[in-house]
Every structure is written in C-alpha cells, then in structure tokens.
VMD Tcl script that draws the C-alpha trace (Angstrom):
set ca {
  {-54.83 -32.70 19.57}
  {-56.23 -35.58 21.87}
  {-59.64 -33.98 21.65}
  {-59.86 -34.34 17.82}
  {-58.46 -38.03 17.71}
  {-61.86 -39.63 16.77}
  {-62.41 -42.46 14.23}
  {-65.28 -40.81 12.49}
  {-63.41 -37.41 11.92}
  {-61.02 -39.63 9.69}
  {-63.95 -41.70 8.06}
  {-66.22 -38.93 6.84}
  {-63.72 -36.74 5.03}
  {-61.91 -40.03 3.66}
  {-64.81 -41.19 2.01}
  {-65.18 -37.68 0.34}
  {-61.78 -36.73 -0.51}
  {-61.05 -39.65 -3.05}
  {-64.39 -38.40 -4.71}
  {-63.24 -34.90 -5.01}
  {-60.03 -36.10 -6.13}
  {-61.28 -38.15 -9.13}
  {-63.60 -35.44 -10.01}
  {-60.73 -32.72 -10.33}
  {-58.58 -35.41 -12.35}
  {-61.27 -36.27 -14.50}
  {-62.31 -32.92 -15.31}
  {-58.73 -31.67 -15.61}
  {-56.89 -34.57 -17.65}
  {-59.82 -36.38 -19.34}
  {-60.33 -35.39 -23.25}
  {-63.69 -34.52 -24.23}
  {-66.30 -31.96 -23.48}
  {-68.78 -34.26 -21.54}
  {-70.16 -33.79 -18.03}
  {-68.39 -36.23 -15.39}
  {-71.35 -38.32 -15.39}
  {-70.90 -39.22 -19.04}
  {-67.00 -39.83 -18.59}
  {-67.84 -42.26 -15.76}
  {-70.49 -44.04 -17.79}
  {-68.04 -44.32 -20.71}
  {-65.05 -45.47 -18.41}
  {-66.73 -47.56 -15.73}
  {-66.55 -51.09 -17.24}
  {-62.92 -50.59 -18.32}
  {-59.75 -51.13 -16.45}
  {-58.95 -47.42 -16.80}
  {-61.49 -46.71 -14.16}
  {-59.77 -49.17 -11.76}
  {-56.93 -47.48 -12.10}
  {-58.40 -43.94 -11.69}
  {-60.13 -45.35 -8.39}
  {-56.98 -46.67 -7.24}
  {-55.17 -43.26 -8.16}
  {-58.00 -41.43 -6.34}
  {-57.26 -43.25 -2.91}
  {-53.56 -42.07 -2.90}
  {-54.48 -38.79 -1.04}
  {-56.19 -40.82 1.64}
  {-52.70 -42.62 2.01}
  {-50.83 -39.57 2.30}
  {-53.15 -38.30 4.98}
  {-53.01 -41.52 6.89}
  {-49.20 -41.05 6.71}
  {-49.53 -37.61 8.19}
  {-51.66 -38.43 11.05}
  {-49.81 -41.59 11.78}
  {-46.91 -39.46 12.35}
  {-48.69 -37.08 14.33}
  {-49.83 -39.96 16.86}
  {-53.53 -39.41 15.88}
  {-53.96 -42.96 15.48}
  {-57.82 -43.10 15.50}
  {-58.26 -40.22 12.62}
  {-55.56 -42.45 10.70}
  {-57.61 -45.53 11.09}
  {-60.93 -43.85 9.66}
  {-59.09 -42.37 6.96}
  {-57.67 -45.88 6.05}
  {-60.81 -47.61 6.67}
  {-62.62 -44.86 4.16}
  {-60.13 -45.92 1.76}
  {-61.18 -49.79 1.56}
  {-64.16 -49.26 -0.51}
  {-61.86 -47.65 -3.26}
  {-59.43 -50.22 -2.94}
  {-61.94 -53.16 -3.36}
  {-63.52 -51.35 -6.14}
  {-60.31 -50.74 -7.97}
  {-59.45 -54.68 -7.54}
  {-62.78 -55.75 -9.04}
  {-62.34 -53.41 -11.92}
  {-58.48 -54.20 -12.74}
}
mol new
graphics top color blue
foreach p $ca { graphics top sphere $p radius 0.5 }
foreach p [lrange $ca 0 end-1] q [lrange $ca 1 end] { graphics top cylinder $p $q radius 0.2 }
display resetview
C-alpha cells in the first residue's frame, strides 16, 4: 500500500467524486424534468446550492476517514485538499 500512497492519487478522484455525487443527487431528488445544467442555473444564486455543495463533499470526508485509519496519510491529504474548494464555495453560498 505504501507504493500507492501518493498525494495526487487522492487529489484527482477527490475533485471528481463530489461532482459525481452532486450530479447523482440532483438527478434523483430534484423535482422537474430539466437537465442538470438547467437545475444548477436555477439553484446557483440560492442558499440551497450551498447546502448541496456541502452535501456533495461528504463522500470525500468518509474516504479521508478510511484512508486515515489505514495509515495512507498522503492519499487522505489529497482527498481533504480536494474537498476544500467545495467547502469554500458552500461557505460563500450559505
């Protein structure tokens, strides 16, 4: 496992996973027949979009916990660093 303990192995998927989670959440639970782009345009200036950004970063925190418990600190740091843009965006939108 030490061979795969690289920062970028946490950073790249950490940037993609919240976006995929947000897409899946909006596709499943948002009422309406619009596309994801239309839904994001509708929600973007509101507080609800900030909450969705915060919710989308939760899978990253779960993954950070798993890698931290397995002593893969560099991967965990990559996932945590990748979650920061989502946290900062949610703070500004709340």
